[in-house]
C-alpha positions in Angstrom: 29.9 69.7 72.9 33.6 69.9 72.3 34.4 69.2 75.9 32.2 66.1 75.7 33.7 65.1 72.4 37.1 65.3 74.0 36.1 63.0 76.8 34.9 60.5 74.4 38.0 60.6 72.4 40.1 60.1 75.4 38.2 57.1 76.5 38.4 55.5 73.0 42.1 56.1 72.8 42.7 54.1 75.9 41.3 51.0 74.3 44.5 48.7 73.5 43.0 47.7 70.0 42.5 51.2 68.8 45.3 52.9 66.6 44.1 56.4 66.4 40.8 58.3 66.6 39.7 61.6 64.9 36.5 63.5 66.0 34.8 66.8 65.1 31.6 68.7 66.0 29.1 69.8 63.4 28.6 68.7 59.8 25.7 66.5 60.7 23.9 67.0 57.5 21.0 69.1 56.6 22.9 71.7 54.7 24.5 73.2 57.7 26.6 72.6 60.6 24.9 71.0 63.6 27.0 71.9 66.8 24.7 69.7 68.9 26.4 66.6 67.4 29.8 65.3 66.6 31.5 62.5 64.4 34.3 60.3 64.9 36.5 58.0 62.7 38.1 55.2 64.6 40.9 53.2 63.0 41.7 49.7 64.7 44.9 47.8 64.7 45.5 45.4 62.0 43.5 42.1 62.5 46.7 40.1 63.3 47.8 42.6 66.0 44.6 43.0 68.0 42.8 40.5 70.4 39.1 41.2 69.4 36.9 41.7 66.4 35.3 45.1 65.5 31.9 43.9 67.1 33.8 43.0 70.4 35.5 46.3 70.5 32.3 48.1 70.0 30.7 46.1 72.9 33.7 46.9 75.2 33.7 50.7 74.2 29.9 50.9 74.6 30.3 50.1 78.3 33.0 52.7 78.8 31.1 55.5 77.1 28.2 55.4 79.3 30.4 57.3 81.8 30.0 60.4 79.6 26.6 61.9 80.8 24.7 64.1 78.2 26.5 62.8 75.2 25.1 59.4 74.0 27.5 57.8 71.7 26.7 55.4 68.9 29.5 53.1 67.3 29.2 51.1 64.2 31.6 49.3 62.0 32.3 50.9 58.5 30.4 49.2 55.7 32.1 48.8 52.2 28.7 48.5 50.8 25.6 50.1 52.0 22.3 48.5 50.8 20.1 51.7 50.7 18.9 53.3 53.8 19.9 56.6 55.4 23.1 57.8 57.3 22.2 57.0 60.9 23.8 56.1 64.1 23.5 52.3 63.6 23.7 49.6 61.0 19.8 48.9 60.7 17.0 51.1 60.1 13.2 51.0 60.5 11.2 53.8 58.9 7.7 55.0 59.9 5.5 57.0 57.5 2.2 58.9 57.9 0.4 61.8 56.4 -0.2 63.1 59.9 3.1 64.4 61.3 1.5 64.9 65.0 0.4 61.4 65.1 3.6 60.0 63.6 5.8 61.9 66.2 3.6 60.5 69.1 3.5 56.8 67.9 7.3 57.0 67.0 8.0 57.9 70.7 5.8 55.1 71.9 7.5 52.5 69.6 11.0 53.8 70.6 10.2 53.4 74.4 8.9 49.9 73.8 11.9 48.7 71.9 14.4 50.0 74.6 12.7 47.4 76.8 13.9 44.5 74.4 17.4 43.4 75.3 18.1 42.1 71.8 18.4 45.6 70.4 21.0 48.2 71.4 22.1 51.6 70.4 18.5 52.6 69.6 18.0 56.1 68.3 15.7 58.1 66.1 16.1 61.0 63.8 13.1 62.6 65.4 14.2 66.1 66.6 11.6 67.4 69.0 13.9 69.8 70.9 12.6 72.9 69.1 10.4 75.6 70.6 7.7 77.5 68.9 5.1 80.0 69.9 1.5 79.4 68.9 -0.6 82.8 68.7 -4.0 82.2 70.3 -6.7 84.7 69.1 -9.6 85.8 71.6 -12.0 85.7 68.9 -15.0 87.5 70.6 -12.8 90.3 71.6 -11.3 90.7 68.0 -14.9 90.5 66.7 -15.9 93.5 68.8 -12.8 95.5 67.8 -13.8 94.8 64.1 -10.5 92.7 63.4 -10.8 89.7 61.3 -8.2 86.6 61.2 -7.1 87.7 57.6 -6.1 91.1 58.9 -4.2 89.5 61.7 -2.6 87.1 59.3 -1.6 90.0 56.7 0.0 92.0 59.5 2.1 89.0 60.8 3.0 88.2 57.3 4.3 92.0 56.7 6.3 91.7 59.9 7.9 88.2 59.8 7.0 86.7 56.2 9.5 88.7 54.0 6.7 90.2 51.8 7.8 91.7 48.6 6.2 95.2 48.5 7.9 96.7 45.2 10.4 96.7 42.6 12.7 99.5 41.9 14.0 99.6 38.2 17.3 101.3 37.2 19.0 101.7 33.9 21.1 98.4 34.4 19.2 96.5 37.0 16.0 96.0 39.1 15.8 95.6 42.9 13.1 93.8 45.0 12.1 95.5 48.0 11.2 93.2 50.9 9.4 94.4 54.1 10.2 92.9 57.4 11.0 93.9 61.0 14.5 94.5 62.1 16.2 91.0 62.5 17.1 91.8 66.2 13.3 91.6 66.9 12.9 88.1 65.4 14.7 86.5 68.3 12.1 86.7 71.1 8.3 86.1 70.9 7.9 89.2 73.3 8.1 91.1 70.0 4.4 90.3 69.3 3.5 92.8 72.1 4.8 95.6 69.8 2.8 94.6 66.8 -0.4 96.7 66.1 -3.4 95.6 63.9 -5.7 98.1 62.1 -9.3 97.7 63.2 -12.4 98.3 60.9 -12.4 102.0 61.9 -8.8 102.6 61.2 -7.5 102.5 64.8 -4.3 100.8 65.6 -4.9 98.1 68.2 -2.0 96.2 69.9 -1.9 92.6 69.2 -1.7 91.8 72.9 -5.1 93.1 73.6 -6.8 90.2 72.0 -4.2 87.5 71.6 -1.7 85.6 73.7 1.0 83.2 72.7 1.6 79.7 74.0 5.2 78.3 73.8 5.2 74.6 72.7 7.7 71.9 71.6 8.1 71.4 68.0 10.3 69.4 65.5 13.6 71.1 64.4 13.1 69.3 61.1 10.6 67.0 59.4 12.2 64.2 57.3 10.4 62.8 54.3 10.6 59.5 52.4 8.9 59.7 49.1 5.9 62.2 49.6 5.2 61.5 53.3 6.7 62.6 56.4 8.9 59.9 58.0 10.8 59.1 61.1 13.7 56.5 61.1 14.6 54.3 64.0 18.2 53.1 64.0 19.5 50.0 65.8 22.2 47.5 66.4 22.1 44.1 67.5 23.3 42.6 70.9 26.1 40.1 70.7 24.9 36.7 69.5 21.5 38.1 68.2 20.6 37.4 64.8 19.0 40.0 62.4 15.9 37.6 62.1 15.3 38.0 65.8 15.3 41.9 65.6 12.9 41.7 62.7 10.5 39.7 64.9 11.1 42.0 67.8 10.0 45.1 65.8 6.8 43.3 64.5 5.8 42.1 68.0 6.5 45.6 69.4 4.2 47.4 66.8 1.6 44.8 67.5 1.7 45.2 71.2 1.5 49.0 71.3 -1.5 49.1 68.8 0.1 50.9 66.0 -2.7 52.4 64.1 -3.1 51.7 60.4 -2.6 55.2 59.3 1.2 54.8 60.3 3.0 52.5 58.0 6.4 50.9 59.2 9.0 49.4 56.9 12.5 48.3 57.3 15.2 50.1 55.3 18.7 49.4 54.0 20.2 46.3 55.2 17.4 45.1 57.2 15.0 45.4 54.1 17.4 43.5 52.0 17.6 40.8 54.6 13.7 40.5 54.6 13.7 40.4 50.9 16.1 37.6 50.7 14.1 35.5 53.2 11.1 36.0 51.0 13.0 34.8 47.9 15.0 31.9 49.6 12.3 29.4 49.7 11.5 29.8 45.9 15.2 29.7 45.2 15.7 26.2 47.0 12.4 25.0 45.4 13.7 26.0 41.8 16.9 24.2 42.5 15.1 21.1 43.5 12.8 21.1 40.6 15.7 21.6 38.2 17.5 18.7 39.8 14.4 16.5 39.4 13.9 17.3 35.9 17.4 16.6 34.8 17.7 13.4 36.8 14.2 12.2 35.4 15.5 12.8 31.9 18.8 11.0 32.6 17.1 8.0 34.0 13.9 8.1 32.0 11.9 7.6 35.3 9.6 9.8 37.6 10.5 7.8 40.6 14.2 7.2 40.8 15.0 11.0 40.9 13.1 10.8 44.1 15.5 8.3 45.5 18.3 10.6 44.8 16.6 13.7 46.3 15.8 11.8 49.5 19.5 12.4 50.4 19.0 16.1 50.6 16.9 16.6 53.7 19.7 14.9 55.9 22.3 17.3 54.4 20.0 20.2 55.2 19.6 19.0 58.8 23.2 18.5 59.3 24.1 21.9 58.0 21.5 23.6 60.4 22.7 21.6 63.3 26.4 22.5 62.7 25.5 26.2 62.4 23.5 25.9 65.8 26.4 24.0 67.6 29.0 26.5 66.6 26.4 29.6 67.4 26.9 30.9 63.8 24.1 33.1 62.3 22.1 31.4 59.4 23.4 34.3 57.2 23.1 34.4 53.2 26.5 32.9 52.9 25.3 30.0 55.2 22.3 29.5 52.8 24.6 29.5 49.8 26.4 26.6 51.6 23.2 24.8 51.9 22.4 25.3 48.4 25.9 23.9 47.3 25.1 20.8 49.3 22.2 20.1 46.8 24.9 19.5 44.3 27.5 17.8 46.4 25.3 15.4 48.4 23.2 14.1 45.6 26.1 12.3 44.1 25.8 9.6 46.8 22.4 8.6 45.6 23.4 9.0 41.9 26.3 6.6 42.2 24.3 3.9 43.8 21.0 4.3 41.8 22.9 4.6 38.5 24.8 1.2 39.2 21.6 -0.4 40.4 19.6 0.4 37.4 22.5 -0.5 35.0 22.7 -3.9 36.7 18.9 -4.4 36.5 18.5 -3.4 32.8 21.7 -5.3 31.5 22.0 -8.2 33.8 18.4 -8.7 34.8 19.2 -8.8 38.8 16.4 -8.2 41.2 16.3 -4.8 42.8 17.5 -6.0 46.1 20.5 -7.7 44.7 21.2 -4.8 42.5 21.2 -2.1 45.1 23.2 -4.4 47.4 26.0 -4.8 44.8 25.9 -0.9 44.2 26.4 -0.3 48.0 29.4 -2.6 48.0 31.1 -1.5 44.9 30.3 2.2 45.1 31.2 2.6 48.7 34.9 3.5 48.2 34.1 6.3 45.6 31.5 7.7 47.6 33.7 7.9 50.5 36.5 9.4 48.4 34.4 12.1 46.9 32.9 13.0 50.2 36.2 13.1 52.0 37.7 15.3 49.1 34.8 17.8 49.4 34.7 17.8 53.3 38.6 18.3 53.5 38.1 21.2 50.8 35.6 23.0 53.0 37.5 22.4 56.2 39.8 25.5 55.8 36.7 27.7 55.3 35.2 26.3 58.7 38.2 26.7 60.9 40.1 29.4 59.1 41.1 32.7 60.8 42.3 36.1 59.7 40.9 38.9 57.9 37.5 38.1 56.3 37.2 34.6 57.8 34.0 35.5 59.6 32.4 36.0 56.2 33.6 32.5 54.9 33.2 30.6 58.2 29.3 30.0 57.8 29.8 28.5 54.3 32.4 26.0 55.5 30.4 25.1 58.6 27.3 24.4 56.5 29.1 22.4 54.0 31.2 20.2 56.7 28.1 19.7 58.9 26.0 18.7 56.0 28.5 16.4 54.4 29.1 14.5 57.8 25.6 14.1 58.8 24.4 13.1 55.4 27.2 10.7 54.8 26.4 8.9 57.9 22.7 8.6 57.0 22.4 8.2 53.3 24.6 5.0 53.2 21.8 3.3 55.0 18.7 5.1 54.0 19.2 5.4 50.2 19.0 1.7 49.7 15.9 1.5 51.5 14.3 4.4 49.9 15.3 2.8 46.5 13.6 -0.4 47.4 10.4 1.1 48.6 10.0 3.5 45.7 10.7 0.5 43.3 8.0 -1.5 45.0 5.7 1.8 44.7 6.6 1.8 40.9 5.7 -1.8 40.5 2.4 -1.3 42.3 1.6 1.7 40.0 2.6 -0.4 37.0 0.2 -3.2 38.0 -2.6 -0.8 38.5 -2.1 0.6 35.2 -2.1 -2.9 33.6 -5.3 -3.9 35.4 -6.9 -0.7 34.3 -5.9 -1.5 30.8 -7.2 -4.9 30.7 -10.4 -3.8 32.2 -10.7 -1.2 29.5 -10.0 -4.0 26.8 -12.5 -6.2 28.2 -15.2 -3.5 28.4 -14.6 -2.6 24.8 -14.7 -6.2 23.7 
């Protein structure tokens, strides 16, 4: 393993963007050193002194490290904050649980093989360790019955030899000592030792264990991990370049459905992937709550149920513009981008507020008709609308085009805000007056219906 590790370290050192790398074998967890695995820590050059991002460097190294046979290497960027999950070979985890370890091992292998055929997932690995060997003792029960040997006698004999049975306690004046019976440790390394074990029969004769049993070597797990109270197997994976986490989530769900995963085996994402699914589940409620809050505030401000809808009609174009900008620049719709879309709710609605506020004031104080009021609002509010939009757009532009350390985190926010502002500005100057007039006509139609119903009620009562 040390030779393989040395080869891997030499390949990584040759990358021009790597400053230094250290590696060691063992220390793989589980309370002891695992000499079958190794760990490395790679330090990259400062961001301004290298030509690629951490993800691009990992993709480049992944191709070179394939040349080392028998030592699969998994690389992942260091995370300042881990959202749950296990320490694994990749950033994202999917955990399978079942109360049947045999079925769990079998279906985890099926799922892993299926996922390896999906190109959007890379660095697939499992914490399933099935490289161990065990010897199953098979009893010839008819022969054992003829010899007068019961399974309980066999079990007691084997426990005496290999189970470290406590047989007595020696007491002294100052201490006490527990006496444990077992075979010499040198006989614990080979299953051939079973041939030297004798079992007492019903008549007292010592019968060799090999006379009525044989052992069968089989594969077994070196360790059985648990999550909660159930055995579990965790599959780890990374994303191919340009692939969003949402696509990987869909790929896992489709794979489990295609292989016919039984209901007794439960699969759930863990760590960052689980946090992603949870955030997706709450995002629609968050946006809906923001819209309801804006509607209530505007309804109280204008004392109307209709005109707040005119202002909210400016928001869909902003959302469409933000999503189009994210798609054009091939950026993920990350949580930061969603925050940008939520910010647009507060920025974009000011176009509608400026026009509707002026139009309503003109109707109420000067008695102008709605068509004339909204026309004057468009003329007189055009300059402040453009000034505020340009101020917000120019303020978000450095986030969208900025470079340097941490720019990849801020860029989706800037792209969403700039794209939403440009697209909504081009549309709302034309659509808001139209929506205002149609909703005002709808309001007048509702009022006429109410007056007609009130008059009909008065006539009926009279």
